[in-house]
C-alpha angles and dihedrals in degrees: 000000000000120000112245106169107070132176118202122199118195095024094152094059126092095266094033092057091053093050093045093050092053095045091050092046091049090060095204099102141074100220128202118186114208105215130178115254092242095047119118094195117131128213139194116287092243090064125087112225120209113193107212136184087210093237116146093251095047093048090051089052091048092052097048110122094013120129094199140015121207120198116205094164117150129227094290092056102043093099090058095062097089087058089053092050094049092048091047092052092047089050093051097251112166103204136030124194110196125212100273108122093131138059114343115278087200093070120093094209091053090051091051089055095041112029087177087073087066086084088059092049091050090049092055088052089049090051090052090057090051100046115115142148087286102037131047140161141212128201121200121201112195103168108221123334112257108198092033092051093046094050096050098034096246091128088055099250104126105203094186095056096026091233127141132192110215122196120219109323094337093232101103111122121230139153129246132185129222122226095250093053091050089055093041092051091053091050091047092054089055091049094047104043097156095049094047102040117133094354136131105219130199120207137176143177100199140015106212150130134241091252092052091053090048092050091051091050092049091048093049095045095039088226136110107241128222111248125208110198121214139158136234090246093052092049097045094044092050091046093052090048090054092048090048088056091051096259106136090192086082088075091067091068090048090053089052088048089063086069108023099033123113092222126143115249096011094129093197094154098080091179090066106017100046139027108264119223092203094113093044090052096040095241118167118221119245130207127233092234094051092048093049091048091049092051093046090050 
């Protein structure tokens, strides 16, 4: 039976907003956003907001009557997820979705680039120790977000200046996921609890390369773009230097390296390197051209 009563933690963050928007649009769920007492974030009127002090007892009270809890906490909240799991189990929650929604925390090369993801790996192992006939979990790896990263420049295609930064030869294949598919995948997990129980799922919207994205941008804008060439080594070395100096912005390049990087064992092409859950979750494929046109519009 599908899960209807859903609590979302981290709904005001980048990923949380995407998940919340899709769950609200779907119309099948009774959604409760768990918000910190001092938060000024606002949410749609259809959503119930529970202001919590994030103590064990208050979280358990917040989760009472919920079928599923979704964590979309960012890097600063990853260490709070065990507390969420324990409170969810005590409250009788049936399903927990941890804050994955990015590069796979199950890949050793990703963990070498982003040691912070070690917390995500440990949490999956913790969930495995807690799974039972009454409690299960689902992890969703999306790789990076395509339309989101194009629109805000995170993927290093600057629409305003028509400038792209291309790593190595730009021909490495990888997968990316659009916002709508991230949200749709989350909704599908809630609607297919038996098929998705205790599984780590890989999804994607497109299989592409940096050069293919660049060509689509040039075609859509009718302009030849300026290209700045770089290498995986240059990007990773500069990122580590920034982090060593206390500049957390260096981590952004390391996140991009989980997709663009020419690094052995990275497995960033989920369409070839992993088993995609797209069919299981009813996800429709997108095209690079359509996504670029949507972002530009």
